[in-house]
C-alpha positions as semicolon CSV with decimal commas, in nm:
position;residue;x (nm);y (nm);z (nm)
1;M;0,000;0,000;0,000
2;G;0,124;0,349;-0,085
3;Q;0,242;0,559;0,207
4;K;0,004;0,843;0,120
5;T;-0,290;0,603;0,116
6;L;-0,179;0,451;0,446
7;D;-0,151;0,798;0,601
8;S;-0,501;0,881;0,476
9;L;-0,645;0,577;0,653
10;Q;-0,492;0,696;0,979
11;S;-0,640;1,041;0,926
12;S;-0,977;1,146;1,070
13;S;-1,084;1,271;0,728
14;D;-1,270;1,060;0,471
15;L;-1,142;1,279;0,190
16;I;-0,795;1,402;0,101
17;P;-0,824;1,558;-0,246
18;G;-0,574;1,415;-0,492
19;V;-0,470;1,140;-0,249
20;Y;-0,767;0,954;-0,110
21;E;-1,133;0,978;-0,213
22;G;-1,303;0,769;0,057
23;G;-1,285;0,433;-0,119
24;F;-1,213;0,230;0,194
25;K;-1,550;0,320;0,346
26;T;-1,894;0,191;0,255
27;W;-2,132;0,483;0,210
28;E;-2,509;0,481;0,262
29;C;-2,617;0,563;-0,092
30;S;-2,435;0,261;-0,231
31;L;-2,687;0,049;-0,041
32;D;-2,975;0,238;-0,202
33;L;-2,830;0,168;-0,545
34;A;-2,760;-0,198;-0,465
35;T;-3,124;-0,263;-0,375
36;H;-3,256;-0,119;-0,704
37;L;-3,069;-0,332;-0,957
38;G;-3,338;-0,593;-1,011
39;P;-3,401;-0,503;-1,378
40;I;-3,028;-0,518;-1,448
41;F;-3,002;-0,864;-1,296
42;E;-3,303;-0,983;-1,498
43;K;-3,133;-0,862;-1,817
44;L;-2,814;-1,048;-1,726
45;A;-3,010;-1,362;-1,641
46;D;-3,171;-1,342;-1,985
47;L;-2,831;-1,310;-2,154
48;F;-2,703;-1,623;-1,982
49;S;-3,022;-1,832;-1,973
50;D;-2,989;-2,004;-2,313
51;P;-2,789;-2,333;-2,294
52;T;-2,614;-2,230;-2,619
53;R;-2,538;-1,887;-2,477
54;L;-2,161;-1,920;-2,515
55;T;-2,146;-2,024;-2,879
56;V;-2,046;-1,786;-3,153
57;D;-2,361;-1,868;-3,353
58;H;-2,579;-1,767;-3,060
59;I;-2,406;-1,430;-3,026
60;E;-2,422;-1,360;-3,400
61;N;-2,796;-1,436;-3,399
62;R;-2,859;-1,197;-3,111
63;P;-2,786;-0,840;-3,230
64;D;-2,903;-0,709;-2,894
65;L;-2,602;-0,872;-2,731
66;D;-2,351;-0,657;-2,920
67;A;-2,100;-0,845;-2,706
68;P;-1,970;-0,783;-2,461
69;Y;-2,249;-0,638;-2,249
70;R;-2,062;-0,382;-2,037
71;I;-2,129;-0,258;-1,683
72;L;-1,927;0,027;-1,536
73;E;-1,923;0,137;-1,172
74;I;-1,756;0,476;-1,132
75;G;-1,582;0,559;-0,803
76;C;-1,662;0,208;-0,687
77;G;-1,471;0,186;-0,357
78;T;-1,609;-0,119;-0,177
79;A;-1,831;-0,173;-0,486
80;V;-2,144;-0,269;-0,291
81;P;-2,377;-0,230;-0,595
82;T;-2,156;-0,439;-0,823
83;V;-2,089;-0,695;-0,550
84;S;-2,463;-0,729;-0,488
85;L;-2,528;-0,776;-0,859
86;C;-2,241;-1,024;-0,893
87;F;-2,364;-1,227;-0,596
88;K;-2,704;-1,275;-0,758
89;L;-2,557;-1,347;-1,101
90;F;-2,290;-1,587;-0,974
91;A;-2,543;-1,785;-0,767
92;Y;-2,777;-1,800;-1,067
93;L;-2,501;-1,919;-1,303
94;L;-2,360;-2,175;-1,060
95;T;-2,705;-2,329;-1,029
96;L;-2,776;-2,301;-1,402
97;N;-2,446;-2,459;-1,495
98;R;-2,531;-2,775;-1,307
99;S;-2,823;-2,843;-1,538
100;H;-2,691;-2,667;-1,849
101;P;-2,310;-2,668;-1,852
102;P;-2,151;-2,385;-2,051
103;V;-2,096;-2,474;-2,418
104;S;-1,754;-2,368;-2,542
105;A;-1,737;-2,189;-2,875
106;S;-1,417;-2,374;-2,962
107;N;-1,255;-2,702;-2,878
108;G;-0,910;-2,564;-2,810
109;D;-0,756;-2,637;-2,474
110;S;-0,485;-2,372;-2,492
111;Q;-0,492;-2,109;-2,221
112;D;-0,424;-1,855;-2,494
113;E;-0,749;-1,932;-2,674
114;L;-0,972;-1,702;-2,470
115;E;-1,333;-1,680;-2,575
116;P;-1,485;-1,336;-2,639
117;P;-1,667;-1,235;-2,318
118;I;-2,043;-1,197;-2,304
119;L;-2,020;-0,969;-2,001
120;E;-1,752;-0,722;-1,898
121;I;-1,767;-0,556;-1,555
122;I;-1,548;-0,247;-1,528
123;L;-1,468;-0,109;-1,184
124;Q;-1,308;0,234;-1,148
125;D;-1,166;0,397;-0,837
126;F;-0,920;0,675;-0,769
127;N;-0,689;0,449;-0,567
128;S;-0,534;0,128;-0,696
129;D;-0,497;0,012;-0,334
130;V;-0,875;0,027;-0,292
131;L;-0,926;-0,193;-0,598
132;R;-0,662;-0,441;-0,483
133;L;-0,743;-0,459;-0,113
134;L;-1,122;-0,415;-0,110
135;T;-1,294;-0,419;-0,447
136;F;-1,157;-0,745;-0,585
137;P;-1,169;-0,930;-0,251
138;N;-1,533;-0,826;-0,211
139;I;-1,622;-0,969;-0,552
140;L;-1,428;-1,285;-0,468
141;L;-1,624;-1,307;-0,143
142;A;-1,948;-1,270;-0,342
143;F;-1,839;-1,569;-0,552
144;Y;-1,759;-1,773;-0,243
145;R;-2,095;-1,690;-0,085
146;A;-2,268;-1,767;-0,414
147;T;-2,115;-2,117;-0,416
148;L;-2,271;-2,177;-0,074
149;I;-2,611;-2,048;-0,188
150;A;-2,599;-2,244;-0,514
151;G;-2,511;-2,559;-0,321
152;K;-2,848;-2,536;-0,143
153;S;-3,050;-2,448;-0,455
154;K;-3,190;-2,690;-0,710
155;Q;-3,335;-2,452;-0,968
156;P;-3,201;-2,119;-1,095
157;E;-3,461;-1,855;-1,020
158;V;-3,509;-1,509;-1,163
159;P;-3,737;-1,301;-0,937
160;Q;-4,027;-1,174;-1,147
161;E;-4,292;-1,066;-0,899
162;A;-4,080;-1,006;-0,591
163;S;-3,954;-0,656;-0,526
164;D;-3,587;-0,573;-0,482
165;A;-3,650;-0,521;-0,111
166;E;-3,804;-0,867;-0,080
167;S;-3,521;-1,020;-0,280
168;T;-3,266;-0,848;-0,058
169;S;-3,438;-0,970;0,258
170;E;-3,442;-1,325;0,123
171;E;-3,070;-1,305;0,055
172;G;-3,022;-1,165;0,404
173;R;-3,200;-1,462;0,558
174;A;-2,992;-1,698;0,347
175;R;-2,674;-1,531;0,463
176;E;-2,786;-1,549;0,825
177;E;-2,817;-1,924;0,785
178;M;-2,450;-1,946;0,693
179;I;-2,195;-1,999;0,963
180;E;-1,993;-1,683;1,016
181;E;-1,628;-1,750;0,952
182;D;-1,307;-1,590;0,837
183;L;-1,237;-1,654;0,472
184;E;-0,880;-1,716;0,368
185;I;-0,820;-1,605;0,011
186;T;-0,621;-1,899;-0,118
187;D;-0,467;-1,965;-0,457
188;E;-0,719;-2,247;-0,498
189;L;-1,013;-2,010;-0,445
190;K;-0,873;-1,756;-0,690
191;T;-0,809;-2,030;-0,945
192;E;-1,165;-2,161;-0,905
193;F;-1,302;-1,809;-0,947
194;G;-1,089;-1,747;-1,254
195;L;-1,209;-2,073;-1,410
196;F;-1,572;-1,979;-1,336
197;L;-1,529;-1,642;-1,507
198;R;-1,359;-1,802;-1,806
199;E;-1,620;-2,076;-1,848
200;N;-1,904;-1,826;-1,831
201;R;-1,719;-1,567;-2,039
202;I;-1,722;-1,288;-1,783
203;R;-1,439;-1,037;-1,775
204;L;-1,345;-0,817;-1,479
205;T;-1,158;-0,496;-1,564
206;F;-1,011;-0,262;-1,301
207;V;-0,921;0,099;-1,374
208;Y;-0,767;0,346;-1,129
209;G;-0,686;0,714;-1,143
210;P;-0,867;1,049;-1,158
211;W;-1,173;1,102;-1,377
212;S;-0,991;1,374;-1,570
213;T;-0,769;1,109;-1,733
214;F;-1,024;0,826;-1,752
215;E;-1,061;0,639;-2,078
216;L;-1,308;0,357;-2,119
217;P;-1,103;0,045;-2,197
218;A;-1,117;-0,050;-2,562
219;I;-1,244;-0,390;-2,665
220;S;-0,956;-0,585;-2,810
221;P;-1,018;-0,794;-3,124
222;S;-1,000;-1,113;-2,913
223;Q;-1,308;-0,992;-2,720
224;T;-1,540;-1,002;-3,021
225;S;-1,673;-1,282;-3,240
226;N;-1,638;-1,074;-3,559
227;P;-1,353;-0,827;-3,505
228;P;-1,337;-0,535;-3,751
229;R;-1,025;-0,494;-3,961
230;T;-0,824;-0,209;-4,102
231;E;-0,769;-0,161;-4,475
232;S;-0,451;-0,364;-4,442
233;G;-0,650;-0,652;-4,292
234;R;-0,524;-0,610;-3,935
235;E;-0,772;-0,647;-3,653
236;K;-0,841;-0,321;-3,471
237;E;-0,967;-0,226;-3,128
238;I;-1,330;-0,127;-3,081
239;R;-1,465;0,160;-2,875
240;K;-1,797;0,045;-2,731
241;G;-1,998;0,214;-2,460
242;C;-2,155;0,055;-2,155
243;E;-2,510;-0,070;-2,131
244;V;-2,509;0,009;-1,758
245;I;-2,323;0,291;-1,582
246;M;-2,369;0,341;-1,210
247;S;-2,214;0,544;-0,934
248;S;-2,287;0,632;-0,573
249;E;-2,170;0,908;-0,340
250;T;-1,963;1,076;-0,612
251;L;-2,130;1,419;-0,625
252;Y;-1,964;1,558;-0,311
253;S;-1,729;1,796;-0,493
254;T;-1,856;2,058;-0,737
255;D;-1,505;2,088;-0,883
256;S;-1,507;1,724;-0,996
257;L;-1,860;1,722;-1,142
258;P;-1,754;1,824;-1,497
259;D;-1,501;1,540;-1,506
260;L;-1,761;1,294;-1,376
261;I;-2,011;1,397;-1,642
262;N;-1,741;1,364;-1,909
263;V;-1,686;1,006;-1,789
264;L;-2,058;0,940;-1,825
265;L;-2,065;1,090;-2,174
266;S;-1,759;0,902;-2,294
267;S;-1,880;0,570;-2,147
268;K;-2,241;0,562;-2,262
269;I;-2,374;0,396;-2,575
270;T;-2,321;0,634;-2,865
271;S;-2,581;0,763;-3,108
272;K;-2,409;0,559;-3,380
273;S;-2,478;0,242;-3,184
274;R;-2,840;0,348;-3,136
275;L;-2,877;0,407;-3,510
276;R;-2,744;0,062;-3,587
277;A;-2,986;-0,088;-3,335
278;Q;-3,278;0,103;-3,483
279;Q;-3,195;-0,049;-3,818
280;E;-3,214;-0,386;-3,646
281;A;-3,543;-0,292;-3,473
282;D;-3,382;-0,325;-3,131
283;A;-3,305;0,030;-3,022
284;A;-3,410;-0,015;-2,662
285;A;-3,146;-0,282;-2,608
286;V;-2,857;-0,040;-2,649
287;E;-2,986;0,259;-2,456
288;S;-2,745;0,313;-2,167
289;T;-2,891;0,289;-1,819
290;I;-2,718;0,549;-1,601
291;L;-2,795;0,534;-1,228
292;I;-2,650;0,782;-0,978
293;A;-2,715;0,751;-0,603
294;S;-2,635;1,054;-0,390
295;K;-2,717;1,263;-0,088
296;A;-2,909;1,577;-0,177
297;V;-2,634;1,793;-0,030
298;Y;-2,286;1,736;0,110
299;F;-2,228;1,985;0,387
300;G;-1,874;2,110;0,424
301;V;-1,757;2,012;0,075
302;G;-2,018;2,195;-0,135
303;G;-2,145;1,918;-0,359
304;G;-2,485;1,764;-0,407
305;T;-2,755;1,687;-0,659
306;H;-2,848;2,046;-0,750
307;S;-2,520;2,130;-0,922
308;F;-2,508;1,791;-1,093
309;I;-2,861;1,820;-1,233
310;D;-2,793;2,175;-1,348
311;L;-2,489;2,062;-1,548
312;V;-2,664;1,760;-1,698
313;E;-2,980;1,944;-1,804
314;N;-2,855;2,291;-1,892
315;R;-2,505;2,230;-2,027
316;H;-2,534;1,881;-2,175
317;N;-2,898;1,872;-2,287
318;G;-2,968;1,573;-2,067
319;S;-3,246;1,482;-1,828
320;V;-3,264;1,352;-1,474
321;S;-3,554;1,162;-1,321
322;F;-3,581;1,036;-0,965
323;I;-3,638;0,674;-0,872
324;D;-3,861;0,631;-0,567
325;L;-3,660;0,499;-0,273
326;H;-3,950;0,515;-0,032
327;H;-4,109;0,205;0,110
328;P;-4,471;0,251;0,219
329;D;-4,392;0,114;0,564
330;H;-4,078;0,321;0,618
331;P;-3,990;0,693;0,619
332;P;-3,775;0,841;0,338
333;P;-3,407;0,742;0,363
334;L;-3,200;1,000;0,548
335;S;-2,835;1,033;0,647
336;N;-2,793;1,264;0,947
337;G;-3,106;1,448;0,839
338;V;-3,001;1,477;0,473
339;S;-3,223;1,309;0,215
340;R;-3,082;1,046;-0,019
341;V;-3,187;1,008;-0,383
342;L;-3,141;0,773;-0,676
343;M;-3,135;0,932;-1,021
344;D;-3,184;0,795;-1,371
345;V;-2,975;1,008;-1,609
346;K;-3,022;1,028;-1,985
347;F;-2,845;1,223;-2,256
348;S;-3,011;1,307;-2,585
349;A;-2,704;1,243;-2,799
């Protein structure tokens, strides 16, 4: 761990601009976001539900896949939303794979013959230490917990009628049934996890650094079933946006909001992709879902939703709508008297 990061952990402050951006702490709004990802999980379950889901023919016959399906969490920190989503997906796939084992698109046994992924999960944080010490271990823990859940399940289930809150409570009860224990991250566990990702064609990508220098990772030719080529015949990289972009507790600084919005704009599905989808009568499939969870105001640091919405709507011709976080039996979510919100952000171009 870097000395500056270590010093920041020993500090009483959760924020040291340019050094530490609070990634080692789980913030309240990340829980709000995590409990409202049901539609995203259902989409992922649909992508992986077909027994022939991993064959090249299947991908080529599904223009809505536009593989890989990409999910980006910005300023992820402990990555509670992504971890929650991964836990559900991993448990679903582990159960599904028992009855419908993944079908490889090739018969090669070489470790170099990597199949193009169906799903890529991109996790971004300011600090590389956060990604290494918290983000990845949390996703690995989600896999381990999913193996325990899948071991007790006989049928893969996709919740249709149940609400996210009900689904979360069911998972909570399942976790309570598990024996609490310390988990040692062994080479065997990491190897098992890596094999699971490979067999199911899921790629994890980690990106660190400030938003001002962020670039969405390109898709290498090996990640696509039909890679484009240059005039000389060489395969070239592809710039493809993300179907899902999410972030929580990242509006605390007004100075960083322009950079954050630039990340959103550069990472979303482009109008060119939408035009191609319209020609294939499947436009809705490539419309980026952008979810931002935040406190209404961040006292002491100046940020909040007002400045963010103003930039999105007045400078970038976008729109922001609010997703209801209220439960009829509970008061609105508050953090020290400050309201919390979940926003659905859209850009017109």
